[in-house]
C-alpha positions, 0 to 999 in steps of 0.5 A, spaced: 869 835 265 875 836 269 875 843 265 868 844 266 869 843 274 875 848 274 871 853 270 865 854 275 870 854 281 874 860 277 867 863 276 866 863 283 872 866 286 874 871 280 868 875 282 871 876 289 879 876 288 879 883 288 875 884 294 877 879 299 883 884 302 877 888 305 877 889 312 870 887 313 870 883 319 863 881 319 864 874 316 868 869 319 875 868 317 876 861 313 883 857 313 888 859 308 891 853 308 888 846 308 886 839 304 880 836 304 876 830 300 871 834 296 864 831 292 862 835 286 855 835 283 856 838 276 851 839 271 851 833 265 856 829 269 853 828 276 857 827 282 865 826 282 869 825 288 876 828 288 881 832 293 883 839 294 890 842 296 889 849 298 895 854 300 894 861 300 901 862 302 904 858 296 899 861 292 897 855 289 892 849 289 891 843 286 885 838 285 886 831 284 880 827 281 880 820 278 878 819 271 877 813 267 881 809 273 887 814 273 888 819 277 888 826 274 891 832 277 890 839 275 895 844 278 894 852 279 901 855 280 901 863 281 907 864 285 911 863 278 914 869 274 908 867 269 902 863 273 901 857 269 896 851 270 899 844 269 896 837 268 899 830 271 896 824 268 899 817 269 905 820 272 906 825 266 906 832 267 904 837 261 904 845 261 896 846 259 896 854 259 898 861 262 893 864 268 891 870 269 894 872 276 887 875 278 883 868 277 887 866 284 881 862 288 881 866 295 877 862 300 873 867 303 866 870 303 866 876 299 864 883 303 858 884 299 855 877 301 849 877 306 847 872 312 841 869 310 840 863 315 843 856 317 843 849 315 845 842 317 850 839 313 854 833 315 851 833 322 853 840 323 850 847 324 852 851 318 851 859 317 849 860 310 852 866 306 849 868 299 853 873 294 851 875 287 855 878 282 850 883 277 845 877 277 849 873 273 853 869 278 850 866 285 854 863 290 852 860 297 857 859 302 856 854 308 860 855 314 861 851 320 864 853 327 867 849 333 871 852 339 878 849 340 882 852 346 877 858 347 878 860 340 873 859 334 875 856 328 871 856 322 870 851 316 867 852 309 863 845 309 860 847 302 859 852 297 854 852 291 855 856 284 849 858 280 851 860 273 846 862 267 841 857 271 846 851 272 848 849 279 854 846 281 856 844 288 862 842 292 862 839 299 868 839 303 868 832 306 873 833 311 877 839 312 884 839 315 887 846 316 895 847 316 901 848 311 901 844 305 907 840 303 911 844 298 912 838 294 905 838 292 906 844 287 914 843 286 915 843 278 922 839 278 920 834 283 913 832 279 917 832 273 914 838 270 917 842 264 918 850 265 912 854 264 912 857 257 911 864 256 904 867 254 904 867 246 901 873 242 899 874 235 898 879 230 893 880 225 893 886 220 890 887 213 886 892 209 879 894 209 876 894 202 870 896 198 866 891 195 865 895 189 872 897 187 876 892 191 880 898 193 882 900 200 877 904 204 878 911 207 881 913 214 876 912 220 873 905 218 872 901 225 874 894 226 872 891 233 874 885 236 869 880 240 874 881 245 872 888 246 878 892 243 877 896 237 881 900 232 880 904 225 883 904 219 889 909 217 889 913 210 891 907 206 885 903 209 890 899 213 888 896 221 893 892 225 892 888 232 898 886 236 898 882 243 892 877 241 891 871 245 890 864 241 882 864 240 876 864 235 875 872 234 870 875 231 871 881 227 866 887 226 867 892 221 863 898 220 863 905 217 859 911 215 856 910 208 857 902 209 854 896 211 856 893 217 860 886 216 863 881 220 868 875 220 871 870 225 878 868 224 881 862 228 887 866 231 893 861 232 898 864 228 900 871 225 895 873 220 897 878 215 893 880 209 889 874 205 883 872 210 885 878 214 883 883 209 875 885 209 870 887 204 865 892 206 859 894 201 858 901 200 850 903 201 845 903 195 840 907 194 833 904 195 830 899 190 837 896 189 840 890 191 847 887 191 851 880 192 858 880 194 862 873 193 869 872 197 873 866 199 880 864 201 886 864 197 884 857 193 882 856 188 885 862 185 879 864 180 872 864 182 867 867 178 860 869 179 854 869 174 847 872 175 842 871 170 836 876 170 828 874 168 830 875 161 835 869 161 841 875 160 847 873 164 852 877 167 859 874 168 866 876 167 865 876 159 859 880 159 859 885 165 852 888 164 845 886 162 839 891 161 832 890 162 829 890 155 822 893 159 825 898 163 832 901 161 833 904 168 833 897 171 840 893 169 845 888 173 852 889 172 859 886 175 862 891 179 869 887 180 872 881 177 877 878 182 882 872 179 887 872 184 884 869 190 880 872 196 875 876 192 871 880 191 866 878 186 861 884 186 854 884 182 849 890 183 842 890 181 840 897 179 832 898 179 831 891 182 825 893 185 822 895 178 822 888 175 819 882 176 821 874 175 826 870 178 834 872 178 839 866 179 845 867 182 851 861 182 858 861 182 863 857 178 870 855 179 875 858 173 881 855 176 883 848 174 887 847 181 883 847 188 877 844 191 871 848 190 868 845 197 875 847 200 874 855 198 870 857 204 866 861 199 861 866 202 856 870 198 853 876 202 846 879 199 844 886 201 838 890 199 838 898 200 837 897 208 842 892 210 845 885 209 839 880 208 842 873 207 849 870 208 850 863 204 856 859 206 859 854 201 858 846 203 865 844 205 863 836 204 859 832 200 859 831 192 864 835 189 864 839 182 865 846 179 859 849 180 855 852 186 848 854 185 847 859 191 840 862 191 834 865 187 833 872 188 826 875 188 824 882 187 821 887 189 824 886 196 830 881 194 827 875 198 833 870 197 831 863 196 837 859 198 839 853 194 846 852 196 848 846 192 855 844 189 854 840 182 858 839 175 
């Protein structure tokens, strides 16, 4: 809940962080240093009380919340060489993560906001200002004012944030402007460890053809869900550096290939192995293909494709020809025996056949657990990927994975996905 609160608040202010320096004096100037008890109304969690300490001068803020009878304090410190977030629980302080300097909360109404009217909040007349960012994020500011010694002072009484249809409110119950005690943010006095420098990782590998298990040509695109991309070199190699810890989806595409994707857990450097990608060349219309890949262990998995005439293609019998149509046949393109795959089976003239094709996988290696192989079979017709089947990673074990039945002429895949002996 605490992380959700802070995420929503960051979203509210990140959209204005680069704009608050504007000289637009249309809107009231809010305090740059204050503390206040707050009441937060958060989706799925209801109302939660806390206390916010805010200091623009010290480039820091702190939110204290009582959780399960204990005080939990989140500190956001931006004046460090490496901005960082810390959390204090039961007087124990720990480093949480490094911060992007651009996510500092600027307690100000952005220049693109609009004045839309006034409301009575906390028995005070408040002016309402609304700000919207690309229709994705809407923030409402409610500001009161009073005259003290002929000077008008403004106070943010409440703001509401709407993100993707979920609304969050934060009420400032008693804002006390003024400099904040530096001890609130002092790492040494709070017993906090020094911030860790940001960690980054390297992911590199090769893009290989599913039908040859050899590296593809130069220029195949590898794109990350983070928005960056690269292309393979003349050896089919790609490399990304400076990646943050996260789950990242890799999408691989190129002329003459079907696009494929895979998600990697990036929490260490990943060189080859699961960082290698198998991409299937496109086929003439009427053909069909199954591509098996897995992790390093078990070392040897074998695919078995049985045609409607009970002829089975596998590593010892690599081709079956349809006795009623010699231009229709099934063959094993690649047999991998050292982990990862691919094992690729191509069905030629598939649309000119009838009956049911059965596809299964057997563990040849004596060591390793088939359920832990992370095996995946991707089925393609001439147009695109039509089905992806991932092996069950729990339940009864065994050496045989019944994957699917395939029905011509279009290649309808009836998934079985069951491990047996």
